[in-house]
C-alpha positions in Angstrom: -95.5 -58.9 -23.7 -95.5 -57.4 -27.2 -92.1 -55.9 -28.1 -94.4 -53.0 -29.6 -95.6 -52.0 -25.6 -92.1 -52.0 -24.6 -91.2 -49.0 -27.0 -90.4 -45.7 -26.3 -88.0 -47.4 -23.5 -86.1 -50.6 -25.4 -86.3 -48.6 -28.6 -82.3 -49.0 -28.8 -82.6 -52.9 -28.0 -84.9 -52.7 -30.6 -83.7 -50.3 -33.5 -79.9 -49.3 -32.3 -77.9 -46.9 -30.1 -79.0 -44.2 -32.0 -82.7 -44.4 -32.8 -85.0 -42.2 -30.3 -88.7 -42.7 -29.7 -91.8 -41.0 -27.8 -95.9 -41.8 -27.7 -98.3 -39.2 -27.8 -101.7 -39.5 -29.0 -101.5 -43.1 -29.2 -98.7 -42.6 -32.2 -95.4 -44.4 -31.5 -93.1 -42.3 -33.2 -89.0 -43.6 -33.8 -86.3 -41.5 -35.4 -83.2 -43.2 -37.1 -80.7 -42.2 -38.8 -81.1 -42.2 -43.0 -78.2 -45.4 -42.4 -80.5 -47.6 -40.9 -84.0 -46.3 -42.4 -84.5 -49.9 -44.6 -83.3 -52.3 -41.0 -86.0 -50.2 -39.3 -88.6 -50.4 -41.3 -87.5 -53.8 -41.6 -87.6 -54.4 -37.6 -91.0 -52.5 -37.8 -92.3 -55.4 -40.0 -90.8 -58.7 -38.4 -90.3 -57.5 -34.5 -93.0 -55.5 -34.2 -95.5 -57.0 -36.3 -96.4 -53.5 -38.2 -97.0 -55.8 -41.5 -99.8 -53.1 -42.8 -98.3 -50.2 -44.6 -100.6 -47.2 -44.7 -98.1 -44.1 -46.3 -95.1 -42.3 -46.9 -94.2 -39.0 -47.4 -92.1 -36.0 -46.0 -92.0 -32.6 -44.8 -89.2 -30.2 -45.9 -87.9 -28.6 -42.6 -85.9 -25.2 -43.7 -81.8 -25.2 -42.3 -82.3 -29.4 -41.6 -83.3 -31.0 -44.0 -86.1 -33.3 -45.7 -88.0 -35.5 -42.6 -89.1 -38.3 -44.5 -91.4 -40.8 -42.5 -93.6 -44.2 -43.2 -96.5 -44.7 -41.3 -97.4 -48.4 -40.8 -100.0 -50.5 -38.2 -100.2 -53.3 -36.2 -103.4 -55.4 -36.6 -103.7 -58.1 -33.9 -107.7 -58.3 -33.6 -109.0 -55.5 -32.4 -105.6 -54.2 -31.3 -104.4 -51.0 -33.7 -100.8 -50.0 -32.9 -99.5 -47.1 -35.1 -95.8 -46.5 -35.6 -94.4 -43.4 -37.3 -90.7 -44.6 -38.6 -88.9 -40.9 -39.3 -85.4 -40.1 -41.0 -84.0 -36.8 -42.2 -81.8 -36.5 -45.2 -80.1 -32.9 -45.9 -81.1 -31.1 -48.6 -77.9 -30.8 -50.2 -78.2 -35.2 -50.8 -81.8 -36.3 -50.3 -81.1 -40.1 -51.3 -82.5 -42.8 -49.5 -82.6 -46.9 -50.1 -86.2 -47.5 -51.4 -88.4 -49.4 -49.1 -90.2 -51.1 -51.8 -88.7 -53.9 -51.2 -89.5 -54.3 -47.3 -93.3 -52.6 -48.3 -94.2 -53.1 -51.7 -97.3 -50.3 -50.9 -94.1 -47.7 -51.0 -94.0 -47.5 -54.9 -96.3 -45.0 -55.3 -95.7 -43.0 -52.4 -92.1 -42.8 -53.3 -92.6 -41.6 -56.7 -95.0 -38.4 -55.2 -92.4 -37.6 -52.5 -89.6 -37.9 -55.2 -91.6 -35.5 -57.8 -93.1 -33.1 -54.2 -89.7 -32.7 -52.7 -86.6 -34.2 -55.2 -86.0 -37.1 -52.6 -83.9 -40.1 -54.4 -85.0 -43.4 -53.6 -82.3 -45.0 -54.4 -83.6 -48.9 -55.8 -87.0 -48.3 -56.6 -88.1 -50.0 -60.1 -89.7 -47.2 -61.6 -89.3 -43.6 -59.8 -91.2 -41.8 -63.1 -93.6 -38.9 -62.0 -96.9 -39.9 -60.2 -99.1 -37.3 -60.6 -97.2 -33.8 -62.2 -96.6 -33.5 -66.1 -93.2 -34.9 -67.3 -92.1 -31.7 -68.2 -92.7 -30.1 -65.1 -89.5 -28.2 -63.5 -89.4 -28.2 -59.6 -90.7 -29.6 -56.2 -94.0 -28.0 -55.2 -94.2 -29.0 -51.4 -90.4 -27.6 -51.0 -90.3 -24.6 -49.0 -88.5 -22.4 -51.6 -90.4 -23.4 -54.6 -91.5 -20.1 -56.7 -95.2 -20.1 -56.7 -94.8 -18.1 -60.3 -98.6 -17.5 -60.5 -98.3 -15.4 -57.5 -96.2 -13.2 -59.2 -97.7 -12.9 -62.5 -101.3 -13.0 -61.4 -102.8 -10.7 -57.9 -104.1 -13.3 -56.1 -108.1 -12.7 -56.2 -109.7 -11.4 -53.0 -108.1 -10.9 -49.6 -105.9 -14.0 -48.7 -103.0 -12.2 -47.0 -102.3 -9.8 -44.8 -102.1 -6.7 -46.7 -103.3 -7.9 -49.8 -107.0 -6.1 -49.3 -107.9 -4.1 -52.0 -111.7 -4.2 -51.1 -111.3 -1.1 -48.4 -110.4 -3.2 -45.4 -107.7 -2.5 -43.2 -104.3 -2.7 -44.4 -101.9 -4.7 -41.9 -98.2 -4.8 -42.5 -97.3 -5.8 -45.9 -96.1 -9.7 -45.8 -94.9 -12.6 -48.3 -96.6 -15.7 -47.9 -94.6 -18.8 -48.0 -93.2 -19.3 -51.5 -94.0 -16.2 -52.8 -90.6 -14.1 -54.1 -90.6 -10.2 -53.9 -91.6 -9.2 -57.1 -88.8 -6.7 -57.2 -87.0 -9.4 -57.4 -88.8 -11.7 -59.3 -91.3 -11.5 -62.5 -91.8 -8.8 -64.9 -91.8 -6.2 -62.6 -88.4 -7.0 -60.9 -86.5 -4.1 -61.0 -89.3 -1.5 -61.6 -90.7 -1.0 -57.9 -89.9 0.8 -55.1 -88.6 -0.6 -51.9 -90.7 -1.8 -49.4 -91.5 0.9 -46.6 -89.9 -0.9 -43.3 -92.1 -1.5 -40.5 -92.5 1.2 -38.0 -90.6 1.0 -34.8 -92.5 0.4 -31.8 -92.7 3.5 -29.4 -90.1 3.4 -26.7 -91.4 2.9 -22.9 -92.2 6.4 -21.3 -92.7 8.1 -25.7 -95.1 10.2 -26.2 -99.1 9.4 -26.2 -98.1 6.2 -24.3 -100.9 5.2 -22.0 -100.8 6.1 -18.5 -100.7 3.6 -15.7 -104.2 3.1 -13.7 -104.2 4.6 -10.5 -106.1 1.8 -8.4 -109.3 3.2 -6.4 -109.2 3.7 -2.9 -111.8 1.2 -0.9 -115.2 3.1 -0.8 -114.6 5.9 -3.2 -117.3 6.5 -5.2 
């Protein structure tokens, strides 16, 4: 039996005591601590036969950190076994060793993850911008990244609740992720009145509450 087929039951034997695993939708996911990141990738390649590197990226989890993921595949004839190796680094110390020594194809993916999330990959041979200009400031895929264009220039059309100016029903005002309060950031800072509070819902039994329905007797017209 292939070692891959023993997972997730034997995850601690293969990836270490702190590793956890789950299998869903034909995808095996293994979570390891940041200190075991390179060791886990080497195990995936050497022990599980995942020699094909697919992609590497990250997810910004507010209050937790950056969850870095590497998707690798084992190809055995017509059998395809997919593995997602994940680890989490805190926002305050977003640093991981580079996986280029294990999977050479990770080089470009780490460059993109570095500029989009700010994760530092130590030991990377050339961690320079891949998609953004060199003078670009910030990391666009972080949840706290300010979308300045949404403040300086109004978004065309009705894209978010409360932004419609075309006669449609006006719902409760809300700011999409990444869009700051225009009264706190931008050219209108300090010039706008405070946003109205959402009206409280009527308490049970208050005036205007719909009365309970009375069941009709059997045979009533």
